[in-house]
C-alpha positions in Angstrom: 9.6 7.0 29.0 10.6 10.7 29.0 10.9 12.2 25.6 13.7 14.5 24.4 11.3 16.0 21.8 9.4 18.8 23.6 8.4 22.4 23.5 7.5 25.2 25.8 4.0 25.6 24.5 0.9 24.4 26.3 -0.8 21.3 24.9 -4.5 20.3 25.3 -3.6 17.4 27.6 -0.5 18.2 29.5 2.5 20.5 29.4 5.7 19.1 28.1 8.9 20.0 29.8 11.1 22.8 28.5 14.2 21.7 26.6 16.2 23.1 23.7 14.9 22.1 20.3 16.7 19.3 18.7 18.9 20.1 15.7 18.1 18.4 12.4 20.0 17.6 9.2 19.7 20.3 6.4 17.4 18.1 4.4 14.8 18.1 7.1 14.4 21.7 8.4 12.4 21.5 11.6 11.9 25.0 12.9 10.4 25.6 16.3 8.3 26.7 18.0 5.2 26.1 15.8 1.6 26.6 16.6 -0.4 23.6 17.9 -2.7 22.4 15.0 -6.4 22.3 16.0 -6.6 18.8 14.3 -4.4 16.6 12.1 -6.4 14.4 9.7 -5.2 11.0 8.6 -5.9 12.2 5.0 -7.2 15.5 3.7 -8.2 15.3 0.0 -9.6 18.9 0.1 -6.1 20.3 0.2 -5.2 18.3 -2.9 -8.3 19.4 -4.7 -7.7 23.1 -4.0 -4.5 22.8 -6.0 -5.9 21.0 -9.1 -9.6 22.1 -9.1 -9.6 24.0 -12.4 -7.8 21.2 -14.2 -10.1 18.5 -12.8 -13.2 20.4 -13.7 -11.9 21.0 -17.2 -11.1 17.3 -17.6 -14.6 16.3 -16.5 -16.2 18.9 -18.8 -14.1 17.4 -21.6 -15.7 14.0 -21.0 -19.2 15.5 -20.8 -18.7 17.3 -24.0 -17.5 14.1 -25.7 -20.6 12.1 -24.4 -18.3 9.1 -24.3 -18.5 7.8 -20.7 -17.2 4.2 -20.6 -13.7 3.2 -21.8 -12.9 5.3 -24.9 -10.1 7.7 -25.6 -9.5 8.9 -22.0 -9.1 5.4 -20.7 -6.8 4.4 -23.6 -4.6 7.5 -22.9 -4.4 6.6 -19.2 -3.5 3.1 -20.1 -0.5 4.3 -22.2 0.6 6.7 -19.5 0.5 4.1 -16.7 2.4 1.6 -18.8 5.1 4.2 -19.4 5.3 5.1 -15.7 5.6 1.5 -14.6 7.8 0.2 -17.4 5.2 -2.4 -18.3 4.4 -3.5 -21.8 0.7 -2.6 -21.5 -2.0 -1.5 -19.1 -5.7 -2.3 -18.9 -8.1 0.1 -17.1 -10.9 -1.4 -15.0 -13.6 -0.7 -12.5 -11.6 -1.1 -9.2 -8.5 -2.4 -7.6 -10.4 -5.6 -6.7 -11.4 -6.1 -10.3 -7.7 -5.5 -11.2 -6.6 -8.3 -8.9 -9.1 -10.7 -10.5 -8.1 -9.8 -14.0 -4.4 -10.1 -13.1 -4.8 -13.5 -11.7 -7.0 -14.9 -14.4 -4.9 -13.5 -17.2 -1.8 -15.1 -15.5 -3.5 -18.5 -15.8 -5.2 -19.0 -12.4 -8.2 -21.2 -12.7 -10.6 -23.3 -10.6 -8.7 -25.9 -8.6 -5.4 -24.0 -8.5 -3.8 -22.5 -5.4 -2.1 -19.2 -5.0 0.4 -18.2 -2.2 -0.1 -14.8 -0.7 0.3 -12.9 2.5 -1.9 -13.1 5.6 -1.3 -9.4 6.3 -3.2 -7.4 3.7 -6.5 -6.0 2.7 -9.2 -8.6 2.1 -9.3 -8.2 -1.7 -5.8 -9.7 -1.9 -7.3 -13.1 -1.0 -10.9 -12.7 -2.1 -9.8 -12.2 -5.7 -8.0 -15.6 -5.5 -11.3 -17.2 -4.4 -13.2 -15.4 -7.1 -10.8 -16.9 -9.7 -11.8 -20.3 -8.3 -8.5 -20.9 -6.6 -7.5 -21.5 -3.0 -5.4 -19.0 -1.1 -2.4 -20.4 0.7 -1.5 -17.9 3.5 2.2 -17.5 4.4 3.6 -15.2 7.2 5.4 -11.9 6.7 8.9 -10.5 7.2 9.0 -9.0 10.7 10.7 -5.9 9.6 8.8 -4.8 6.5 5.6 -6.8 7.0 5.8 -7.8 3.4 5.3 -11.5 2.4 8.5 -13.4 3.4 10.0 -15.1 0.4 12.1 -17.4 2.6 8.9 -18.7 4.2 7.4 -19.1 0.8 10.3 -21.3 -0.1 9.8 -23.4 3.1 6.1 -23.8 2.2 7.0 -25.1 -1.2 9.6 -27.6 0.2 7.5 -28.8 3.1 3.9 -28.8 1.9 4.1 -28.6 -1.9 0.7 -26.9 -2.4 -1.6 -28.6 -4.9 -1.8 -27.1 -8.4 0.2 -24.0 -7.3 -0.2 -21.5 -10.1 1.0 -18.1 -8.7 2.6 -16.2 -5.9 0.9 -12.9 -5.0 3.2 -10.6 -3.0 1.7 -7.4 -1.8 3.7 -4.2 -1.9 2.5 -3.2 1.5 2.1 0.5 2.5 4.0 1.6 -0.7 7.2 -0.5 -0.4 7.9 -3.3 -2.9 8.2 -6.8 -1.5 11.7 -8.5 -2.0 11.2 -9.2 -5.7 14.8 -10.6 -6.1 14.0 -13.2 -3.5 10.7 -14.1 -5.1 12.3 -14.4 -8.5 14.8 -16.8 -7.0 12.1 -18.9 -5.3 10.1 -19.2 -8.6 13.3 -20.3 -10.5 14.3 -22.7 -7.7 11.0 -24.4 -7.8 10.5 -24.3 -11.6 8.6 -27.6 -11.5 5.6 -25.8 -10.2 5.5 -23.5 -13.3 4.5 -20.7 -11.0 4.3 -17.0 -12.0 4.5 -13.9 -9.9 1.4 -11.6 -9.8 2.0 -8.3 -8.0 -0.6 -6.7 -5.7 0.6 -3.1 -6.2 -2.6 -1.5 -5.1 -0.7 0.8 -2.6 2.5 1.2 -4.7 2.0 3.5 -7.7 5.4 4.9 -8.5 7.3 2.6 -6.2 10.4 0.8 -7.5 12.6 -2.3 -6.7 16.2 -2.1 -7.8 15.2 0.7 -10.3 12.3 -1.2 -11.9 8.8 0.0 -11.4 6.1 -1.7 -9.4 3.9 -3.1 -12.1 6.7 -4.5 -14.2 8.1 -7.0 -11.7 5.7 -9.9 -12.4 3.7 -11.2 -15.3 0.8 -9.0 -14.2 0.2 -6.4 -11.5 -2.9 -4.8 -10.0 -3.3 -1.2 -9.0 -6.1 0.5 -7.1 -7.2 4.1 -7.6 -9.6 4.1 -4.6 -9.9 7.7 -3.3 -7.4 7.2 -0.5 -4.6 6.0 -2.7 -1.5 8.0 -3.7 -3.0 8.3 -7.2 -6.8 8.4 -6.6 -9.9 8.6 -8.6 -13.2 10.4 -7.7 -14.8 7.0 -7.1 -13.7 3.4 -7.7 -11.2 2.6 -10.5 -8.2 0.3 -11.0 -5.7 -0.8 -13.6 -3.7 -3.9 -14.5 -0.2 -3.8 -16.0 1.5 -6.7 -17.7 4.8 -7.5 -19.2 3.1 -9.7 -21.8 0.9 -8.0 -24.5 -1.1 -11.1 -25.1 -2.3 -11.0 -21.5 -3.4 -7.4 -22.0 -5.6 -8.5 -24.9 -7.1 -11.2 -22.8 -7.9 -8.8 -19.9 -9.6 -6.3 -22.2 -11.9 -9.2 -23.2 -12.5 -10.3 -19.6 -13.4 -6.8 -18.4 -16.1 -6.6 -21.1 -18.2 -9.7 -20.4 -15.6 -11.9 -22.2 -16.4 -10.2 -25.5 -13.8 -9.5 -28.1 -16.4 -7.6 -30.1 -19.9 -6.3 -29.4 -22.5 -9.1 -28.7 -20.0 -11.9 -29.3 -18.6 -13.7 -26.2 -15.7 -16.2 -26.2 -15.7 -16.7 -22.4 -17.4 -15.7 -19.2 -16.0 -12.4 -18.2 -17.4 -9.5 -16.1 -18.5 -5.9 -16.3 -15.2 -4.4 -15.1 -14.8 -1.4 -17.4 -13.4 1.9 -16.3 -15.5 5.1 -16.6 -14.0 7.8 -18.8 -14.5 10.5 -16.1 -12.4 8.5 -13.7 -9.7 8.2 -16.3 -9.8 11.9 -17.1 -9.4 12.8 -13.4 -6.6 10.3 -13.0 -4.7 11.8 -15.9 -4.8 15.2 -14.3 -3.4 13.8 -11.1 -0.9 11.6 -12.8 1.0 14.7 -13.8 1.6 15.4 -10.1 2.3 11.9 -8.8 6.1 12.2 -8.8 6.0 15.4 -6.8 3.3 14.0 -4.4 5.3 10.8 -3.8 8.4 12.9 -3.2 6.6 14.9 -0.6 5.4 11.8 1.1 9.1 10.6 1.3 10.1 13.9 2.8 7.3 13.7 5.4 8.5 10.1 6.2 12.0 11.5 6.7 10.7 14.1 9.0 8.8 11.6 11.1 11.9 9.4 11.2 14.0 12.3 12.5 11.5 13.4 15.1 11.0 9.8 16.4 14.8 9.4 16.6 15.1 12.7 18.5 12.3 11.8 20.9 14.0 8.6 22.1 10.9 6.7 21.4 12.6 4.3 19.0 15.9 3.9 20.8 17.6 5.9 18.0 17.2 3.1 15.4 16.5 4.3 11.8 14.2 2.3 9.6 17.3 0.8 7.9 18.6 -0.3 11.3 15.3 -1.6 12.7 15.7 -4.9 14.3 13.7 -7.9 13.1 13.1 -8.9 16.7 9.5 -9.3 17.9 8.2 -6.3 19.9 8.4 -8.2 23.1 12.2 -8.2 22.8 12.3 -4.4 22.4 12.2 -1.9 25.2 11.4 1.0 22.9 7.6 1.8 22.9 7.6 2.7 19.1 9.2 0.7 16.3 9.5 1.9 12.7 9.1 -0.6 9.9 12.2 -1.6 8.1 13.0 -0.3 4.6 14.9 -2.3 2.0 17.8 -0.5 0.3 16.6 -1.8 -3.1 13.1 -0.2 -2.6 11.9 3.2 -3.6 9.1 3.6 -1.0 6.2 5.8 -1.8 4.6 5.8 1.6 1.0 5.2 0.9 0.9 4.9 4.7 3.4 5.8 7.4 3.0 2.9 9.8 4.6 2.4 13.2 4.4 -0.5 15.7 3.3 0.7 19.1 3.1 -0.7 22.5 -0.4 -0.1 24.0 -1.5 0.7 20.5 -5.3 0.9 21.2 -4.8 3.2 24.2 -2.4 5.4 22.1 -4.9 5.6 19.3 -7.6 6.8 21.8 -5.2 9.4 23.2 -4.5 10.7 19.7 -8.1 10.8 18.9 -8.8 13.0 21.9 -6.3 15.5 20.4 -8.1 15.2 17.1 -5.2 13.4 15.4 -6.2 10.9 12.9 -4.9 7.3 12.8 -6.0 3.9 11.5 -5.2 0.3 12.0 -4.1 -1.6 8.9 -5.0 -4.4 9.6 -6.7 -5.5 12.9 -7.3 -9.1 11.9 -5.0 -11.2 9.7 -6.6 -12.8 6.7 -6.1 -16.4 7.9 -8.2 -15.6 11.0 -11.1 -14.0 9.1 -14.2 -16.1 9.6 -14.8 -16.5 5.9 -11.5 -18.4 5.6 -12.2 -20.8 8.4 -12.5 -23.6 5.8 -8.8 -23.5 5.3 -8.3 -24.9 8.8 -5.8 -22.2 10.1 -5.9 -21.1 13.7 -4.5 -18.4 16.0 -0.8 -19.1 16.4 -0.2 -20.5 12.9 1.2 -17.2 11.5 2.5 -15.4 14.6 4.3 -12.5 12.9 1.1 -11.4 11.1 -0.9 -11.9 14.3 1.5 -9.8 16.4 1.6 -7.0 13.8 -2.2 -6.8 13.9 -1.9 -5.9 17.6 0.7 -3.2 17.1 0.5 -1.4 13.8 -0.8 2.1 13.6 -0.9 4.4 10.6 -0.2 8.1 11.2 -1.3 11.1 9.1 0.4 10.9 5.7 -0.5 12.9 2.6 1.5 15.3 0.4 0.0 18.5 1.8 0.8 17.6 5.4 2.7 20.3 7.2 5.8 20.2 9.4 3.8 21.6 12.3 1.3 18.8 12.0 3.9 16.1 11.9 5.7 17.6 14.9 2.5 17.7 16.8 1.7 14.0 16.0 5.1 12.9 17.3 5.0 15.2 20.4 1.6 13.8 21.2 2.9 10.2 21.0 5.8 11.2 23.2 3.4 12.8 25.7 1.4 9.5 25.8 4.4 7.4 26.7 5.8 9.9 29.2 
């Protein structure tokens, strides 16, 4: 396919043909020509650090001066601030996003012998936390447009198979876009006899919203990750759980501290899942910037969208127009994921579906353009879950997505020149 996105400059691989630069809407000023970047990383945290260095170092020094390193005032302040951001009743800081998922599930009532419905297309922790809680994951396929857990298929699963001791549904807000929470609320109400609750995996969705409500306030509990690659990231591992029920917050505070309500007295078997004060202090510095950083990610996504549309690589479809057809039914080499009008997307990742994905990724790597595959093997096909008896072909949408998805560079400090070079390079590959 010949691309309409081109320039007169020389590229490291080939020379693109000369055409007039495409015009762009005022909200997305795309000036040309621009110098070819030497490299475009998938993520560059150094650029972020350069802008907040003094504040971060002062926050760390404050913790060192206090000599209070685990939980304490910094963690308590972060908990209040995250609860306010999300609209939840309370938040509980913990050691990682994985720990947050376990706390969220156990506090919501998941126990040994239960089952939990979740997506097959997510990071491993979405399912391993279910197993750690003693329950069985029930994998359901995803919506072909958003790649979020498909609520309609969850409803079909409940009607047809009626999972034993179903305790919770765990939708994942994949890549920064909330799952269809209206539909999940409807499913839970329709099958009220299961007494099922919704637990959000919001690890990638800090600041995201659904119909004006914050991720983290859409279920009984929600888990967030502050892993260093996340939109709001610590300088190490950290996580937090939000809840709409204060009694669950009290339970989680006990669980994260060896099941202890007070020192050396233990009411249950918990875990050492406490947050370090230094991580909380760093996160509080960054939290002041998260609205701006998320807005920049949204602007970058709009720039990508415009450039892909101008290039002809996506047949001119916008994300809100993206068809739910399988990729085999589309002649366009690149497909953008769909976006729900109710969702405020925070673009933890900007992900496309690409024909000849692996060859494209190699080509981009030769131009020193970063990319990643999230995720190359669906959860139901992971060897560790073979005991569930699922096989290739059982969840075809997740399986096809794993062959096509490709995350492109996305972080707040990304430049217009870098985004343009990424899309031009993809156009060169397909030409």
